[in-house]
N, C-alpha and C positions, 0 to 999 in steps of 0.2 A: 663505208657502206658496201655491202655485198649485193650482187644481183642474183635474183632467183627467177627461174622459168617455172611457171605453174601450168600444168596440163590437166584439162578436164576430160574425164572419160564418162561414157554412158553406154548402155547396152544397145541402143538404136539411135539413129539420127534424131535430134531434138524434136523437130517438128512432127515426125512420125510418132515419137513417144507421147507427145502432148495430145495428138489426135487419138491415140489408143486409150489415153486416160480420159478422153472426152472433155479436154480443156477448152474453155471458151476464150474469146478475145480478151475478156476482162481478167481471166486467169493468167494469160500470157503477159498482160500489162502489169499485173501484180508481181509476177516473177521478175520482170524487168525493173520494177521499182525496188524490189529487194536487192537486186544486183547494184543498182545505183546507190542505195543506202550503204551497202558494203563498201563500194568504191569511195564514198564520202568518208567513211570511218578510216580508210587507209590513207587518205590525203596524199601528200607528196610521195609516200612510199609505194604508190601505184602509178609509175610513169606511163604504163601502157596496159589498158584493160584488156586489149585484144578483142577478138570477135569470134563468132561461130565459124567453124570449119565447114566448108561446103563440098569439098572433094579431097579425098586422101588417097595417096598412092604409096605403095611400098616398092622401092627400087632395089633390084638384086642383080647379080651377074647374069641371071637368066632372063631378065627383062623387068617390066613394071606390072604391078598387080594392084587391085583395090586393097587398101589397108584394112586389116581386121582388128585394129587396136582400139576402136571405139573412141578415138579422140574427137571431141566436139568443140574445143576451144582452148585458149591459152591466155595467160596474163604475164606481165613482167612485174616483179616486186623488187623493191630495194629495202633491205633491212640490215641490222647489225650482224645477225647470225641466223642459223637455221631455226633456233627457238623463237626468235622474234618474227621470222617469216611465218612460222607455224601459228603463232599467236594472232597474226593478222588474218589468218584464214579460219579462225574459230567462228563457228556459226555461219559459215559461208552458205548462201542460198542454193548453190549447186547440189550440196549434199542432201537437201530436203526434197529434191525432185522425185527421186526413185531410189529404192534400196541398192540398185546396181551402180549408182553414181559414185565416182571416186575422183580424188584430186591427187596428183603427184606434184611434188616440189623438188626442183633440182637446183642446187647452188652452182653458179657459173664461176669457174676458176679464173682468177685474174691472170691475164697473160702479160709478160714483160712488154712494155711500150704501149699497152692498151689503155 
């Protein structure tokens, strides 16, 4: 099995976006339920669901700055290959939040002795 890091992007912090959309507490609970259903479909292939990002920094040689990448969360997947990881993400509820929502998938290279 290979390991994949899944990174969730959105145009604004999640709670701010939900407020702008006029989301109710029931809407947010429904969104969480959709995430839990997705996690259930992944089974053991989702060893870490991750969580919402609350503060993001970009570190450079010049110092640290607020990140502008729009990263709002992450997950760790285990799958046979990138195609299998992509299949696990089909119908992911994050993509239905807003047209600006994106998901990145990065395969982790196995290191010797790791």
